[in-house]
N, C-alpha and C positions, 0 to 999 in steps of 0.2 A: 635514522630518518625514514619516515614512512613514505612509501611510493604511492603516487596518485593512481586511482583505478583507471583502466583503459576505457575508451568509449564503449566498447562492446560489453564490458563488465557492468558499466553503469546502465546501459540499455537493458541488459538481462535482468538487473535488479528492478528496474522500472516495470518491465513486463511482468515480473513475478509479483510485484505489489499490486498491479492492476488485476492480474489473474486471481490472486487471493481475495481481492475485494469482491469478486463475483461469487465467491463461495458463501458470503454472508446471506442468510435468509431474510433478515430484516432490511427493508428498503433504506431506512435512515442510516443505519450503520454501514451498509454497502456504499451508499453515496458519499458518506463522510470519509470512509477509507479511501475511496477513489480520489475525492477532491483533495484530501490531505496529502496523498502521494504526489499528485500533479503539482500542487503548490510547493511542496518541499523541493522537487526537482527544478522547478522554475526559479526558486529562491537561490539554489546552490549551483545553477548552471554556469555562472561566471566566476567561480572560485579559481584563482590562479595559483595559489600556494599549494604545493603537493601535500603538505601536512593537513591543511584545512580540507582538501578534497578527500583525503584518506579518512579523516575523522567523520565527515559527512557520509561517506560510503559505509563506514562501520556502523554509524547510527541507523542508516537505512537498512542494513542487514539485521540489526537487532529489532527494528520495527517490523520487518518481515516475519521474524520468528514469533514476535508477539501476536501479529495478525493471524498467523497460522494457528497458534494455540487458541486464540479467541474464536476463530471460525469453527473449530472443533467443539469447543464448549457451547457456543451458541446453537450449533446444530442439535445438541441434546435438549435444549430448552426452547426451541423455536415455537412460536404460536401457530395454531392451526388456521387462523384467519389471516387474510392478506391485508396489506396496507392499501389504502384507497388509491395510491399511485400505481398499484400493480393490478387492479381490477380491470378486466377487459370489458369494454363497453360494447354492447351489441346493437 
């Protein structure tokens, strides 16, 4: 039987996902990663079964590993021009 993650473990995972989303250089991917993380945690916040919570936590950890790899890969191929959402207006 899988044990449910503690509140502090879940919050640490959430903070890690938000932190890794900031590492994406592309605005659209950065915002998508942040939005996807928040939506997933909101969707799973009321899980009462320990097995379901453990499965959601394991999925979150695997998503974090994928996001870390993708941030590194994207940093190699990031465009030199910024997105219109990131341009500072004078």
